[in-house]
N, C-alpha and C positions, 0 to 999 in steps of 0.2 A: 804728887809722888806716891801717896798711899793708894790712890785710885789705880795708878799704873801697876803697882806691885800686886794689888788685889786682882786686877784683870789678868796679869801674867800667871798668878797662882791658879786661877780658875781654868785658864787655857791648858796649863800643864796637867792639872787634875783630870780634866776632860779627856785629854789625849791618852794618858795612862789608863784611865778607866775604860776607854774604848778598847784598848788592846787586850785588857783582861777580859772584858765582856765578850769580845770576839772569840777568844779561846774557849769560853763557856759554850759557844754555839758550834763548836767543831762537830761535824757530822750531821748538822741540822739542815733542813730544806732552806734554800736561799743562800747557802754558803758553799765555798769550795775550800778544802782543807788539805794540807800536806803534813804527813806524819813521817817520823823516822821508821825504819823497817820493823821495829818492835810493835808498831801499831798503836802505841799509847802516847808516845812523846809527840806533841804537836809542834811542828816547825812554824807554820803560819796558817792563818785563816783569813779569807777575804769575803766580804759581803757582796752579794750580787744584786743588781738593780732589777726591779720588777719590769717586765715588758708589757704585760697586759693587766687588765683589771680582774682577770680570771685566775691569777696566781702564778703566771709564768715568770721565769727568771732568765736573765741573760747570762747563762753559764759559760758561753763561748768566750765573751770578752773578759768576764771575771776570771776564768781559768787562765786566759792568756796573761792577764796582769799578775796572777800568782806565779806562773811558771817563769815569767820574765824576772820577777823579784827573786825567786829561788835561784835562778842562774847566777845572779850577781852575788847574793849573800852566801850561797853554798860554796861557790868557787873561791870567794874571799876567805871563808872559814876553813875549807878542807883542802884547797890547793888543786893542782892539775890531776886529771884522771876522770874515770867514770864513777859517778855517785848515784846510788839508788835511793828511792823514797817511795812512800805510798801516797797516792793522790785520790781524793774522794770528792765526788760531785754530789752535793745535796746529802741525802741519806742513803745513797746507793752504796754498793760494795766497793771498798777501796781497791785500786789497781796499782800494780807495781810499775813505776816509771823510772827512767834514768836521765841524767844530764851529763854532758861531757864538758869538762873544763880543760881548755888547752893551756899549754905552757907558754908563758910570755917571755 
């Protein structure tokens, strides 16, 4: 029983530590980031997989995962309508994007 509880605690600590660590990497190469329009509040950060040994990242798939997740979470939190956010690929300049949440 003690082993099970210890293992569960380690898994929970690792999961929460990863989420905090990813927010520390917002705007870094190898990550895609979504910000509120203020440009400071991080909505989410996703890590991208390396595609080559020369330092390339798969930003296309990584960005798709982030945008799919945002569609679900932002629509759940803010309701129907058009919502704007800033989207940043690696350390490039953030761009303004929107997503539309339909009424159910």
